[in-house]
C-alpha positions in Angstrom: 107.2 201.5 106.3 110.8 200.9 105.2 113.9 202.7 106.3 116.0 205.2 104.4 119.5 205.4 105.5 123.0 206.4 104.6 123.4 202.9 103.8 126.6 201.0 103.2 128.2 201.2 99.7 128.2 197.4 99.8 124.4 197.0 100.0 123.9 199.7 97.0 126.4 197.8 95.0 125.1 194.5 95.7 121.7 195.5 94.8 122.9 197.2 91.6 124.6 193.8 90.7 121.3 191.9 91.2 119.2 194.5 89.1 121.8 195.4 86.5 124.5 192.8 85.8 122.5 190.3 83.8 122.2 187.9 86.6 118.4 188.4 86.0 117.3 187.2 82.6 114.8 189.3 80.6 111.8 187.0 81.6 112.5 188.1 85.2 114.1 184.6 86.2 117.4 184.8 88.2 120.4 182.3 87.3 122.0 180.3 89.9 125.3 181.9 89.5 127.5 183.7 87.0 130.8 181.8 85.8 133.1 185.0 86.1 135.9 182.6 84.5 134.1 182.2 81.1 131.5 185.0 81.4 128.3 182.9 81.4 125.2 182.4 83.6 124.1 179.0 84.7 120.3 178.1 84.0 117.6 180.0 86.0 116.7 178.6 89.2 113.3 179.4 91.0 115.0 179.0 94.5 117.6 181.8 93.6 114.8 183.9 91.8 112.9 183.7 95.2 116.0 184.7 97.3 116.5 187.5 94.7 112.9 188.7 95.2 113.6 189.1 98.9 117.0 190.8 98.4 115.7 193.3 96.0 112.7 194.2 98.3 115.6 194.7 101.1 117.4 197.0 98.7 114.3 198.9 97.8 113.4 199.4 101.7 116.9 200.7 102.2 117.0 203.2 99.2 113.4 203.6 98.1 114.8 203.3 94.7 112.2 202.4 92.3 114.5 200.1 90.0 114.7 197.5 92.9 111.1 197.2 93.3 110.7 196.8 89.6 113.3 194.1 89.4 111.7 192.3 92.4 108.3 192.5 90.7 109.8 191.0 87.3 111.2 188.2 89.3 108.0 187.6 91.2 106.0 187.5 88.1 108.4 184.9 86.5 107.7 182.7 89.6 104.0 183.1 89.5 103.2 183.1 85.8 106.0 181.1 84.2 107.4 179.0 86.7 104.5 177.7 88.7 102.9 174.6 87.0 99.1 175.2 87.7 98.1 172.0 86.3 100.2 170.0 88.7 100.1 172.5 91.4 103.8 172.3 92.0 106.9 174.8 91.7 109.7 173.2 89.7 113.2 173.5 90.7 114.1 174.5 87.2 111.7 174.8 84.2 113.9 173.4 81.4 113.1 170.5 82.3 110.6 170.8 85.1 111.7 167.7 86.6 112.1 168.2 90.3 110.5 170.3 93.2 112.2 170.8 96.6 110.5 171.5 99.8 113.0 174.0 100.8 112.8 175.9 97.7 109.1 176.3 97.7 109.2 177.9 101.1 111.9 180.3 100.1 109.9 181.4 96.9 106.9 181.7 99.2 108.6 184.0 101.6 110.0 186.1 98.7 106.6 186.6 97.2 105.3 187.6 100.7 108.1 190.1 101.3 107.2 191.8 97.9 103.4 191.7 98.9 104.3 193.8 102.0 105.4 196.5 99.6 102.8 196.2 97.0 99.6 194.6 98.2 99.5 192.7 95.0 96.9 189.9 95.9 98.5 187.7 93.2 101.6 187.4 95.3 99.7 186.1 98.4 97.6 183.7 96.3 100.7 182.2 94.8 102.4 181.8 98.3 99.4 180.2 99.5 99.2 177.7 96.7 103.0 177.0 97.1 102.3 176.5 101.0 99.7 174.0 100.3 101.9 172.1 97.9 104.5 172.1 100.7 101.9 170.6 103.2 100.1 168.1 100.9 102.8 166.8 98.6 105.9 166.6 101.0 104.4 165.0 104.2 105.9 161.9 105.5 104.5 159.6 108.1 107.2 160.6 110.7 106.0 164.3 110.6 109.2 165.3 108.4 109.0 166.3 104.9 110.4 164.6 101.7 113.2 166.9 100.6 112.8 166.3 96.9 109.9 165.0 94.7 110.1 164.1 90.9 107.7 165.7 88.6 105.1 165.5 87.2 104.0 162.4 89.5 105.3 164.0 92.7 107.1 160.7 93.5 109.7 161.1 96.4 113.2 160.6 95.5 115.2 158.2 97.6 116.9 159.7 100.8 120.6 160.1 100.5 122.3 160.7 103.9 125.5 161.8 102.2 123.6 164.9 100.7 122.0 167.2 103.2 119.6 168.5 100.4 118.4 164.9 99.9 117.7 164.2 103.6 115.2 165.6 106.0 116.6 167.7 108.9 116.3 170.8 111.2 117.3 173.0 108.2 113.9 172.6 106.8 112.7 174.8 109.6 113.6 177.9 107.5 111.3 176.9 104.7 108.5 176.2 107.1 108.7 180.0 108.2 106.6 180.5 105.2 103.7 178.9 106.9 104.2 181.0 109.9 104.1 184.2 107.8 101.1 182.9 105.7 99.3 182.5 109.2 100.1 186.1 110.3 98.8 187.5 106.9 95.7 185.4 106.5 94.7 184.6 110.1 94.3 180.9 109.2 95.2 178.7 112.2 95.9 175.9 109.9 99.3 177.5 108.8 100.2 178.0 112.5 99.6 174.3 113.3 101.9 173.2 110.2 104.7 175.7 111.5 104.4 174.6 115.2 104.8 171.0 114.2 107.9 171.9 112.0 109.4 173.7 114.9 108.8 171.1 117.6 110.4 168.3 115.0 113.4 170.5 114.2 114.1 171.3 117.9 114.2 167.6 118.7 116.7 166.8 115.9 119.1 169.6 115.6 121.7 168.6 118.3 123.2 165.8 116.1 123.0 167.7 112.7 126.4 169.2 112.7 129.2 167.1 111.2 132.7 166.3 112.8 133.8 165.1 109.4 137.6 166.0 109.1 137.2 166.9 105.4 137.0 170.8 105.3 134.6 170.9 102.3 132.0 168.5 103.9 132.3 170.1 107.4 131.8 173.8 105.8 128.9 172.7 103.7 127.2 171.3 106.6 127.4 174.4 108.5 125.1 176.1 106.0 122.1 174.0 106.4 122.5 174.3 110.3 122.6 178.1 110.1 119.2 177.8 108.1 118.0 176.3 111.3 119.4 179.0 113.5 118.3 181.7 111.2 114.6 180.3 111.5 114.9 180.4 115.3 115.9 184.1 115.6 112.4 185.5 116.3 111.9 182.8 119.1 113.2 184.5 122.1 112.5 181.5 124.3 115.2 179.6 122.2 117.8 182.2 122.6 120.2 179.8 124.4 120.0 177.2 121.4 120.8 180.0 118.8 123.7 181.5 121.1 125.2 178.1 121.7 124.8 177.2 117.9 126.4 180.6 116.8 129.4 179.8 119.1 129.8 176.3 117.7 129.7 177.6 114.0 131.8 180.4 114.6 134.6 178.2 116.0 134.2 175.7 113.2 134.0 178.3 110.4 137.1 180.1 111.4 139.1 176.9 111.8 138.0 175.7 108.4 138.3 178.9 106.4 142.0 178.9 105.6 141.2 175.7 103.6 137.7 176.2 102.5 135.2 179.0 103.0 131.8 180.0 101.8 130.7 183.5 101.5 126.9 182.4 102.2 128.1 180.7 105.6 130.0 183.7 106.5 127.0 185.9 106.0 124.6 183.6 107.9 126.9 183.3 110.8 127.2 187.1 111.0 123.4 187.7 110.9 122.8 185.0 113.6 125.7 186.5 115.7 124.2 190.2 115.4 120.8 188.9 116.4 122.0 186.7 119.1 124.1 189.3 120.7 127.5 187.4 120.3 130.6 189.1 121.3 131.6 192.2 119.2 135.2 190.8 118.6 133.5 187.6 117.0 131.2 189.7 114.9 134.1 191.8 113.7 136.2 188.9 112.7 133.1 187.2 110.7 132.3 190.7 109.0 136.0 191.1 107.9 136.1 187.8 106.3 132.7 188.3 104.6 133.8 191.7 103.1 136.7 190.0 101.3 134.1 188.0 98.9 132.6 191.3 97.4 133.8 191.8 93.9 134.4 195.3 92.1 130.9 194.9 90.4 129.1 194.4 93.7 128.2 190.8 93.5 129.9 188.2 95.9 131.9 185.3 95.1 130.5 181.9 96.4 133.8 180.7 98.0 137.4 180.1 97.9 139.7 177.2 98.5 143.2 177.5 99.9 142.9 181.3 99.3 141.9 180.9 95.6 138.6 182.2 94.3 136.0 179.8 93.0 134.8 181.6 90.1 131.1 181.5 90.7 129.4 185.0 91.6 126.2 184.0 93.3 122.9 185.9 94.1 122.6 183.9 97.5 125.7 185.0 99.2 125.1 188.3 97.7 121.6 188.5 99.0 122.7 187.2 102.6 125.9 189.6 102.7 123.4 192.6 101.9 121.6 191.8 104.9 124.3 190.6 107.2 126.5 193.7 106.7 123.5 196.1 107.4 122.8 194.3 110.4 126.3 194.4 111.6 126.8 198.2 110.5 123.3 199.5 111.6 121.9 197.3 114.5 118.7 199.4 114.2 118.1 197.6 110.8 118.0 194.2 112.5 114.6 192.4 112.0 114.8 188.9 113.0 111.5 187.9 111.4 112.7 189.2 108.1 115.8 187.1 107.6 116.2 186.4 104.0 
């Protein structure tokens, strides 16, 4: 059962941007971002479409407005009927061309489909999420119990690891994607999904301590906070690891606010705020992060990706928009916090 509130104007405006701005294409797919300086969308991304499904479900639960549920279903059906490559049992990163598939993206997409299933009960969504979950377990497995970040399609050949790029290297951040397995276990009762998730949890906990970068370049250091926060978000439902979350939130807070005058990202601010709210960080710290996050919302409801030295980067992105919708609701309405449903 969803909640209906005198919700914040930012959530409603952000939901309207996702549903009405054109960032969602007529076929249901959602563009990676909108270039505000030239008035054009980037190509459709399946990962971003998955995030949009989860965010639109959040907007529906908060408002009971049918347009949000309809937009979520259009996005989901794009993923299940257009994007999913049934012949190769793979979810491509993009479909023109379908050249790569990412472990992380697959989990985000599966979780979006499951979030919508909880509202509609449509079995197609669970079936698709299970197919994606099987692909994650089967195709991306490595001998060291981690997972290849990226495979080339159609042969599913692993791309060489690139330590300079977090998205091309296994790491603790992959736990957020593995949450899809935990959710599948809860829905289906299949213990195999639980085993996959528990293995990913153990591997992530063993490796996270050395993940944050001490790079002096503000862009590289800020970018590294983003995947580390994925790890902390995935830990939120695990009360037994609350100490790891609180310590991580404190480290990220110090780094984010130190780096922000030179380079800051809205998604990092929103992720940090969610972790702070759920972990019980000091109210003054939460307020400081929320204040910076609010600056990123545009007049049309969408959120800028970031800014450098005070200048906006002209990318209006569904991901920080989705994260901020939830983060500021959690901050303003503590009763809305659901650690297991973090987008």
